[in-house]
SELOTI-480023 format. One line per field, with one value per residue (C-alpha): residue number from 1; x, y, z. Coordinates in nm, 4 decimals. Example, Ala and Ser with C-alpha at 12.3 -4.5 7.8 and 13.67 -1.06 7.14 Angstrom:
k = [1; 2]
c1 = [1.2300; 1.3670]
c2 = [-0.4500; -0.1060]
c3 = [0.7800; 0.7140]
# end
This chain:
k = [1; 2; 3; 4; 5; 6; 7; 8; 9; 10; 11; 12; 13; 14; 15; 16; 17; 18; 19; 20; 21; 22; 23; 24; 25; 26; 27; 28; 29; 30; 31; 32; 33; 34; 35; 36; 37; 38; 39; 40; 41; 42; 43; 44; 45; 46; 47; 48; 49; 50; 51; 52; 53; 54; 55; 56; 57; 58; 59; 60; 61; 62; 63; 64; 65; 66; 67; 68; 69; 70; 71; 72; 73; 74; 75; 76; 77; 78; 79; 80; 81; 82; 83; 84; 85; 86; 87; 88; 89; 90; 91; 92; 93; 94; 95; 96; 97; 98; 99; 100; 101; 102; 103; 104; 105; 106; 107; 108; 109; 110; 111; 112; 113; 114; 115; 116; 117; 118; 119; 120; 121; 122; 123; 124; 125; 126; 127; 128; 129; 130; 131; 132; 133; 134; 135; 136; 137; 138; 139; 140; 141; 142; 143; 144; 145; 146; 147; 148; 149; 150; 151; 152; 153; 154; 155; 156; 157; 158; 159; 160; 161; 162; 163; 164; 165; 166; 167; 168; 169; 170; 171; 172; 173; 174; 175; 176; 177; 178; 179; 180; 181; 182; 183; 184; 185; 186; 187; 188; 189; 190; 191; 192; 193; 194; 195; 196; 197; 198; 199; 200; 201; 202; 203; 204; 205; 206; 207; 208; 209; 210; 211; 212; 213; 214; 215; 216; 217; 218; 219; 220; 221; 222; 223; 224; 225; 226; 227; 228; 229; 230; 231; 232; 233; 234; 235; 236; 237; 238; 239; 240; 241; 242; 243; 244; 245; 246; 247; 248; 249; 250; 251; 252; 253; 254; 255; 256; 257; 258; 259; 260; 261; 262; 263; 264; 265; 266; 267; 268; 269; 270; 271; 272; 273; 274; 275; 276; 277; 278; 279; 280; 281; 282; 283; 284; 285; 286; 287; 288; 289; 290; 291; 292; 293; 294; 295; 296; 297; 298; 299; 300; 301; 302; 303; 304; 305; 306; 307; 308; 309; 310; 311; 312; 313; 314; 315; 316; 317; 318; 319; 320; 321; 322; 323; 324; 325; 326; 327; 328; 329; 330; 331]
c1 = [-1.8233; -1.8097; -1.9349; -1.6546; -1.5363; -1.3675; -1.0014; -0.8396; -0.4768; -0.4242; -0.0730; 0.0624; 0.4359; 0.6867; 1.0423; 1.3189; 1.5673; 1.6641; 1.5188; 1.1670; 1.0111; 0.6603; 0.6281; 0.2915; 0.0783; -0.2940; -0.5064; -0.8721; -0.9696; -1.3403; -1.5264; -1.5383; -1.2675; -0.9419; -0.6448; -0.2868; 0.0085; 0.2672; 0.6273; 0.9923; 1.1691; 1.2133; 0.9310; 0.7341; 0.4498; 0.5208; 0.5752; 0.2362; 0.0688; 0.2303; 0.1145; -0.2420; -0.2117; -0.0692; 0.2594; 0.4418; 0.3602; 0.2926; 0.5373; 0.2737; -0.0710; -0.3874; -0.5390; -0.9195; -1.1243; -1.4991; -1.4933; -1.2988; -0.9443; -0.7398; -0.3922; -0.2937; -0.5030; -0.3365; -0.3423; -0.6099; -0.8524; -0.8318; -1.0709; -0.7918; -0.6278; -0.2936; -0.2130; 0.1659; 0.3902; 0.5160; 0.1600; 0.3139; 0.1180; 0.2028; 0.3673; 0.2544; -0.1143; -0.3770; -0.5389; -0.8443; -0.6424; -0.4395; -0.7592; -0.9072; -0.5922; -0.6825; -1.0190; -0.8378; -0.6226; -0.9431; -1.0741; -1.3439; -1.4406; -1.3133; -1.6467; -1.7370; -1.4001; -1.3729; -1.7219; -1.6357; -1.2969; -1.4596; -1.7136; -1.4350; -1.2339; -1.5429; -1.5729; -1.2227; -1.2860; -1.0573; -1.3066; -1.1901; -0.8301; -0.9081; -0.6891; -0.3806; -0.0684; 0.0809; 0.3590; 0.0887; -0.0681; 0.0338; 0.1380; -0.2043; -0.3788; -0.1579; -0.2542; -0.6230; -0.5668; -0.3916; -0.6849; -0.9382; -0.7303; -0.7281; -1.1046; -1.2013; -1.1694; -1.4257; -1.2040; -1.3299; -1.0074; -0.7821; -0.4160; -0.2019; 0.1780; 0.3043; 0.0963; 0.1777; 0.5516; 0.6577; 0.4434; 0.5511; 0.4225; 0.1387; 0.0059; 0.0525; -0.1880; -0.4417; -0.4265; -0.4535; -0.7893; -0.8953; -0.7993; -1.0066; -1.3022; -1.2792; -1.2654; -1.5778; -1.7701; -1.6775; -1.7435; -1.4444; -1.1851; -0.8509; -0.5218; -0.2499; 0.1216; 0.3110; 0.6101; 0.4533; 0.2917; 0.1119; -0.0334; -0.1587; -0.3168; -0.4921; -0.6312; -0.6963; -0.9824; -0.7392; -0.3616; -0.1433; 0.2076; 0.4635; 0.8170; 1.0551; 0.7840; 0.5329; 0.2366; 0.3214; -0.0251; -0.3556; -0.5771; -0.7630; -0.5495; -0.6942; -0.6132; -0.2705; -0.1724; -0.3251; -0.2426; 0.0659; 0.1088; 0.4876; 0.7982; 0.8555; 0.5084; 0.5425; 0.8761; 0.7762; 0.4420; 0.6121; 0.4532; 0.5505; 0.8324; 0.9403; 1.0363; 1.1961; 1.0160; 1.0348; 0.7482; 0.9096; 0.8999; 0.6046; 0.4862; 0.3830; 0.2642; 0.4985; 0.2109; 0.1213; 0.4775; 0.5204; 0.8216; 0.8749; 1.1500; 1.0780; 1.2494; 1.0182; 1.1107; 1.2439; 1.0319; 0.7867; 0.6257; 0.9136; 1.2797; 1.5407; 1.6430; 1.8347; 1.6940; 1.9037; 1.7122; 1.4167; 1.2285; 0.9457; 0.6744; 0.4057; 0.1197; 0.3543; 0.7202; 0.9107; 1.1684; 1.4246; 1.5736; 1.8254; 1.8124; 2.0064; 1.7237; 1.6463; 1.9065; 1.6570; 1.2909; 1.0570; 0.8001; 0.5386; 0.4421; 0.1680; 0.3143; 0.1410; 0.2689; 0.6237; 0.6059; 0.4917; 0.8095; 1.0564; 1.3070; 1.6621; 1.9125; 2.1097; 1.8237; 1.7683; 1.4136; 1.2026; 0.9949; 0.6789; 0.3501; 0.0192; 0.0144; -0.3116; -0.1212; 0.1212; 0.0689; 0.2583; 0.4367; 0.5504; 0.9270]
c2 = [-1.2087; -1.4376; -1.3018; -1.1479; -1.3411; -1.2628; -1.3617; -1.4653; -1.5507; -1.7496; -1.7670; -1.7721; -1.8393; -1.8702; -1.9910; -2.0115; -2.2386; -2.0638; -1.7313; -1.6422; -1.4263; -1.4178; -1.4677; -1.6025; -1.3189; -1.2970; -1.0853; -1.0524; -0.8760; -0.8040; -0.9208; -0.6561; -0.4367; -0.2991; -0.4008; -0.2871; -0.4749; -0.2016; -0.2112; -0.1880; -0.4492; -0.7743; -0.7109; -1.0227; -0.8624; -1.0361; -1.3744; -1.3275; -1.2504; -1.5501; -1.7814; -1.6545; -1.7163; -2.0665; -1.9781; -2.0409; -2.3092; -2.1929; -2.3301; -2.3068; -2.1591; -2.1361; -1.9334; -1.9254; -1.7761; -1.7487; -2.0000; -2.2551; -2.3537; -2.3116; -2.3436; -2.6618; -2.6248; -2.5724; -2.2150; -2.2850; -2.4210; -2.1399; -1.8800; -1.6234; -1.4611; -1.2811; -0.9658; -0.9443; -0.6386; -0.7233; -0.8103; -1.1310; -1.1029; -1.3417; -1.1223; -1.3419; -1.3445; -1.0777; -0.9017; -1.1232; -1.4460; -1.3286; -1.2753; -1.6069; -1.8113; -1.9627; -2.0786; -2.2390; -2.4317; -2.5521; -2.6869; -2.4247; -2.4064; -2.1164; -1.9427; -1.9460; -1.8294; -1.5554; -1.4299; -1.4061; -1.2456; -0.9900; -0.9036; -0.8388; -0.6302; -0.4171; -0.3820; -0.2334; -0.0170; -0.2133; -0.3932; -0.1947; -0.3143; -0.6855; -0.7948; -0.5945; -0.7608; -0.6354; -0.4457; -0.2423; -0.1328; 0.1362; 0.0480; 0.1412; -0.0645; -0.3651; -0.3330; -0.3419; -0.6550; -0.8142; -0.7182; -0.8666; -1.1854; -1.2141; -1.1590; -1.4211; -1.7013; -1.5204; -1.5089; -1.4184; -1.2274; -1.0404; -1.0285; -0.7450; -0.7562; -0.3959; -0.3431; 0.0286; 0.0361; 0.0104; 0.3068; 0.6687; 0.9045; 1.0552; 0.7174; 0.5722; 0.8287; 0.7716; 0.3934; 0.4218; 0.5906; 0.3241; 0.0393; 0.1885; 0.2415; -0.1180; -0.2560; -0.0630; -0.1528; -0.5203; -0.5307; -0.7649; -0.8159; -0.6709; -0.7438; -0.5159; -0.5275; -0.1993; -0.0210; 0.3186; 0.4923; 0.7341; 0.4483; 0.2599; 0.5685; 0.6589; 0.3132; 0.1147; 0.0750; -0.1237; -0.0726; -0.3432; -0.2175; -0.4991; -0.5029; -0.7972; -1.0493; -0.9150; -0.6788; -0.3457; -0.1959; -0.2864; 0.0200; 0.2529; 0.5113; 0.7877; 0.6047; 0.5044; 0.8615; 1.0227; 0.7529; 0.5498; 0.2613; 0.2503; 0.4498; 0.2337; 0.3132; 0.6854; 0.7000; 0.4728; 0.6410; 0.9796; 1.3129; 1.2791; 1.3935; 1.1419; 1.3343; 1.1852; 1.2653; 1.1570; 0.9119; 0.7641; 0.8509; 1.0565; 1.1526; 1.4994; 1.5612; 1.7781; 2.0043; 2.0547; 2.1433; 2.5207; 2.7518; 3.0668; 3.3264; 3.3975; 3.1529; 2.9420; 2.7412; 2.4047; 2.1122; 1.8484; 2.0815; 2.3051; 2.2874; 2.5154; 2.4217; 2.5387; 2.5518; 2.3310; 2.3172; 2.4961; 2.3320; 2.4957; 2.2347; 2.4501; 2.4986; 2.4485; 2.4820; 2.1948; 2.2992; 2.0538; 2.1383; 2.0003; 2.0118; 1.8760; 1.6340; 1.5291; 1.4870; 1.5853; 1.6802; 1.8569; 2.1336; 2.1680; 2.5345; 2.6802; 2.8880; 3.2088; 3.1755; 3.1192; 3.4094; 3.6438; 3.5702; 3.3551; 3.1261; 3.0715; 2.7894; 2.8736; 3.0604; 2.9895; 2.8833; 2.7412; 2.4396; 2.3943; 2.2063; 2.1791; 1.9065; 1.7780; 1.7009; 1.4628; 1.0927; 0.8391; 0.5565; 0.2062; 0.1901]
c3 = [-1.0580; -0.7559; -0.4234; -0.2147; 0.0860; 0.4155; 0.4202; 0.7471; 0.8241; 1.1431; 1.2943; 0.9386; 0.9186; 0.6361; 0.6814; 0.4242; 0.5946; 0.9188; 0.8053; 0.9271; 0.6556; 0.8063; 1.1801; 1.3052; 1.1746; 1.2362; 1.0038; 0.9034; 0.5795; 0.5408; 0.2316; -0.0395; 0.1154; -0.0258; 0.1898; 0.1339; 0.2816; 0.3303; 0.4390; 0.3359; 0.1243; 0.3139; 0.5629; 0.4573; 0.2613; -0.0711; 0.0980; 0.2664; -0.0655; -0.2341; 0.0440; 0.0014; -0.3741; -0.3302; -0.4981; -0.1685; 0.0883; 0.4426; 0.6991; 0.9720; 1.0261; 0.8190; 0.5359; 0.5493; 0.2650; 0.3008; 0.5857; 0.3783; 0.4749; 0.1564; 0.3118; 0.1295; -0.1870; -0.5266; -0.6557; -0.9177; -0.6554; -0.3989; -0.5370; -0.5699; -0.8708; -0.8916; -1.0867; -1.1176; -1.1185; -1.4687; -1.5891; -1.7359; -2.0617; -2.3454; -2.6140; -2.9052; -2.8043; -2.8626; -2.5681; -2.6215; -2.6143; -2.3136; -2.1174; -2.2360; -2.1727; -1.8340; -1.9699; -2.2636; -2.0144; -1.8478; -2.1775; -2.2330; -2.6011; -2.8097; -2.8672; -2.4977; -2.3699; -2.6328; -2.5505; -2.1812; -2.2533; -2.4845; -2.2136; -1.9616; -2.2083; -2.2609; -1.8850; -1.8650; -2.1751; -2.4072; -2.6301; -2.9322; -2.8794; -2.8361; -3.1288; -3.0354; -2.8990; -2.5691; -2.7492; -2.9267; -2.5971; -2.3485; -1.9947; -1.8614; -2.1297; -2.0526; -1.6875; -1.7783; -1.9882; -1.6889; -1.4675; -1.7102; -1.7309; -1.3515; -1.3313; -1.5888; -1.3323; -1.1108; -0.7997; -0.4549; -0.3854; -0.6272; -0.5215; -0.6595; -0.6375; -0.6664; -0.9829; -1.0189; -0.9490; -1.3144; -1.4274; -1.4634; -1.1890; -1.3967; -1.5110; -1.1629; -1.0156; -1.2933; -1.2627; -0.8849; -0.9299; -1.1794; -0.9461; -0.6649; -0.9003; -1.0294; -0.6771; -0.5804; -0.8952; -0.8664; -0.4885; -0.4717; -0.1986; -0.3130; -0.1340; -0.2696; -0.1805; -0.1992; -0.0479; -0.1273; 0.1690; -0.0621; -0.2684; 0.0363; 0.1915; -0.1347; -0.2127; 0.1003; 0.3430; 0.5580; 0.5740; 0.7290; 0.8065; 0.8248; 0.9635; 1.0059; 0.9254; 1.1758; 1.1681; 1.3319; 1.2834; 1.1162; 1.0751; 0.8425; 0.6603; 0.8801; 1.2033; 1.0786; 0.9981; 1.3051; 1.5591; 1.4580; 1.7006; 1.7102; 1.6345; 1.3263; 1.1873; 1.2571; 1.0759; 0.7872; 0.7163; 0.7317; 0.8118; 1.1797; 1.4011; 1.6639; 1.9768; 2.2899; 2.6146; 2.9768; 2.9151; 2.6013; 2.2295; 2.1018; 1.7559; 1.6473; 1.2931; 1.0859; 0.9844; 1.3531; 1.4546; 1.4687; 1.4538; 1.6534; 1.6464; 2.0119; 2.2493; 2.4635; 2.7758; 2.6613; 2.7766; 2.6607; 2.4041; 2.2880; 2.1953; 2.0374; 1.6829; 1.3776; 1.0245; 0.7956; 0.4648; 0.3065; 0.0178; -0.1733; -0.2428; -0.4044; -0.1605; 0.1334; 0.2316; 0.3916; 0.6486; 0.7850; 1.1234; 1.3707; 1.7488; 2.0432; 2.1314; 1.7722; 1.4985; 1.2287; 1.2104; 0.9699; 0.9707; 0.6973; 0.6698; 0.4472; 0.1634; 0.2729; 0.6303; 0.5047; 0.2603; 0.5390; 0.7372; 0.5396; 0.7085; 0.5845; 0.6477; 0.9607; 1.1313; 1.4987; 1.5822; 1.8575; 1.7549; 1.9579; 1.9497; 2.1323; 2.4010; 2.2487; 1.9272; 2.1005; 2.0361; 2.2544; 2.0730; 2.1483; 2.1070]
# end
């Protein structure tokens, strides 16, 4: 495989007519790291990925890979490879010929390209299925063929466009683990677009949360969850209650928000509330509450604590939290 390379986006912008899809973003992704671009539909993450790949032209700004400006280069000359959501395998070709296809287009002789394709199929544990067509493979096996096909060009960066979204939940978790293992074993830079917070947190070294074409926060999963930079990030990542205060909105983790049957003085760290819903989640219980200050917020309570003193919809409660657990937010 090619050596990994640092990827840098400098004031990168994409316009579609009057619409600004990506608005002057700046981003640095370290060589050999796993970066997830995360955000809701229409936030600009896929347009960003396609500009890196060369499938969309940048309106302004630069894309620098390994110190080389690749902004205006054709896709095949950039040192990147794309793994699509649909896998885009040729149905009439075997797994071996699917993997070897790009080398065939480059004029590489059959023996050489098949040898390299076979080596990559072995690497993703599919050597024994080299002659099968895509329809004869499971979803997970098709994904591994798509990965091998992307790797055959020896890219410096692998770009992944929601590669797990079409899989069932069980397979999605298994393939998530495989993707992370492949990235580590290959020591390759991965840039992965997803709208799944859980997926990004599980896979990435670096999570870039996007909203309305801009970067809201660029951080490690741990920092993102424990110190969201804005109200948008806190709400989108989930697991936080956004509480109004005299100093502005603050975030308190749902699992650090407590409930008491004893009223406490209302203030910055306590407020009266009413239990609206109770959902059993296995090792914990999720309670949804309403309050005068907050239309809706959640409390994650360990199962044993709930069982010792169960709550019911309609119960009056006092929600409270430790001041040290409060994290201020940008609006």
